[in-house]
C-alpha positions in Angstrom: 0.0 0.0 0.0 1.4 3.4 -0.9 2.4 5.6 2.0 0.0 8.4 1.1 -2.9 5.9 1.3 -1.7 4.3 4.5 -1.2 7.7 6.1 -4.8 8.8 5.2 -6.3 5.5 6.2 -4.6 5.7 9.6 -6.0 9.2 10.1 -9.5 8.0 9.0 -9.3 5.1 11.5 -8.3 7.5 14.3 -11.0 10.1 13.3 -13.6 7.3 13.1 -12.7 6.0 16.6 -13.0 9.5 18.1 -16.3 10.2 16.4 -17.7 6.8 17.6 -16.5 7.7 21.1 -18.4 11.0 20.9 -21.5 9.3 19.5 -21.4 6.5 22.1 -21.5 9.2 24.8 -24.8 10.7 23.5 -28.2 9.7 24.7 -31.1 9.1 22.3 -32.5 12.5 23.4 -29.2 14.2 22.6 -29.1 12.6 19.2 -32.5 14.3 18.4 -31.1 17.7 19.5 -29.8 20.3 16.9 -26.4 20.0 15.3 -24.5 23.0 14.1 -26.0 22.4 10.6 -29.2 24.3 10.0 -32.2 22.0 10.1 -30.2 18.9 11.0 -30.2 17.1 14.3 -27.2 15.2 15.5 -28.9 12.1 14.2 -29.0 13.7 10.7 -25.2 14.3 10.9 -24.5 10.8 12.1 -26.6 9.2 9.4 -25.0 11.5 6.8 -21.6 10.3 7.9 -22.6 6.7 7.3 -24.3 7.4 4.0 -21.3 9.4 2.8 -19.0 6.4 3.7 -21.2 4.3 1.5 -21.1 6.9 -1.3 -17.3 7.0 -1.1 -17.1 3.2 -1.1 -19.3 3.1 -4.2 -16.9 5.4 -6.0 -13.9 3.2 -5.1 -15.8 0.1 -6.2 -16.6 1.8 -9.5 -13.0 2.5 -10.2 -11.8 -0.9 -9.0 -14.3 -2.8 -11.1 -14.6 -0.4 -14.0 -18.4 -0.4 -13.6 -20.7 2.6 -13.4 -21.7 2.8 -9.7 -22.9 6.2 -8.7 -22.0 7.6 -5.3 -25.7 8.1 -4.6 -28.7 7.0 -6.7 -29.9 10.7 -6.7 -30.0 13.8 -4.5 -33.5 12.8 -3.5 -32.4 9.3 -2.5 -29.5 10.7 -0.5 -31.8 13.2 1.3 -34.5 10.7 2.0 -32.0 8.2 3.4 -30.6 10.8 5.8 -34.0 11.9 6.9 -35.2 8.3 7.5 -32.1 7.4 9.5 -31.9 10.5 11.6 -34.2 9.3 14.4 -32.6 5.9 15.0 -31.3 5.1 18.5 -27.7 5.9 19.2 -26.6 2.2 19.1 -27.9 1.8 15.6 -26.2 5.0 14.5 -22.9 3.9 15.9 -23.2 0.4 14.4 -24.0 1.9 11.0 -20.9 4.2 11.1 -18.7 1.2 12.2 -20.1 -1.0 9.4 -19.8 1.6 6.7 -16.3 2.6 7.8 -15.1 -1.0 7.6 -16.6 -1.4 4.1 -15.0 1.9 3.0 -11.6 0.8 4.3 -11.9 -2.6 2.6 -12.7 -0.8 -0.7 -9.7 1.6 -0.3 -7.1 -1.2 0.4 -8.3 -3.2 -2.7 -8.3 -0.3 -5.1 -5.5 -0.9 -7.7 -2.8 1.7 -8.0 -3.7 2.7 -11.5 -7.4 3.4 -10.5 -6.6 6.3 -8.2 -6.2 8.7 -11.2 -9.7 7.8 -12.5 -12.2 10.7 -12.4 -15.2 10.3 -10.2 -18.0 12.6 -9.1 -20.6 12.9 -6.4 -24.0 14.3 -7.5 -23.5 17.9 -8.6 -19.8 18.3 -7.9 -17.2 18.7 -10.5 -15.2 15.5 -11.3 -12.1 14.8 -9.2 -9.5 12.0 -9.1 -10.4 8.9 -7.1 -7.4 9.5 -4.9 -9.3 12.4 -3.5 -12.1 10.1 -2.2 -9.9 9.0 0.7 -9.1 12.6 1.6 -12.9 13.5 1.3 -13.7 10.7 3.7 -11.3 12.1 6.3 -12.6 15.6 5.8 -16.2 14.4 6.2 -15.3 12.8 9.6 -13.4 15.8 11.0 -15.8 18.5 9.9 -19.0 16.6 10.7 -17.6 15.6 14.1 -17.5 19.4 14.8 -21.0 19.7 13.3 -22.4 17.3 16.0 -22.1 20.2 18.5 -21.0 17.6 21.1 -17.8 19.2 22.3 -15.4 18.4 19.4 -14.0 21.6 17.9 -11.6 22.6 15.1 -9.0 23.1 17.9 -9.3 19.3 18.5 -8.4 18.4 14.9 -5.2 16.4 14.9 -2.0 18.1 14.0 -1.8 15.8 10.9 -5.2 17.2 9.6 -4.6 20.9 10.0 -1.8 21.3 7.4 -3.4 19.2 4.7 -3.7 21.0 1.4 -7.5 20.7 0.9 -9.0 21.4 -2.6 -12.3 23.2 -2.8 -14.9 22.9 -1.6 -13.3 21.1 1.4 -10.9 24.0 2.1 -13.8 26.5 2.4 -15.8 24.1 4.5 -12.9 23.6 7.0 -12.4 27.4 7.1 -16.1 27.8 7.9 -15.9 25.5 10.9 -12.9 27.4 12.2 -14.6 30.7 11.8 -17.7 29.5 13.7 -15.5 29.1 16.8 -13.1 32.0 16.3 -15.4 34.4 18.1 -16.5 32.0 20.8 
């Protein structure tokens, strides 16, 4: 496994473990409380993290197999899935994140070296190289951990995450999270 992939997967494993520890500490009532994302509860954020892991895995499966597997069936399907999963109990949310994280990791380690340059896309986003899927997974974990509004802040991001050269829109999203807490 290339060192860049191994490094990012290690960071993803660590970010996943921290996120799961936070989620495990929430009660079912707390999961139904607002997150930092307008209109979304913590349950919406947790469900989105699991569905995004599936979407990222789908992209890696597509480049690995050479088949057309979309990240999400549609924007509507994505939104409906998040809405339907948001009110699940904490234990189900955590199990979903653990399951989808393991499936994502398995897809990443079986992606052939020559597939990482293949262009992929998620819904309305501009195409990007498959190698960015792993980075996007890490960014999803770190940013949405903050979005849970459960004590994790940009100041808690690992020193290995802070200096990453993030392409757009990830760079702006990370900057947004930092600015939310700059005045608090």
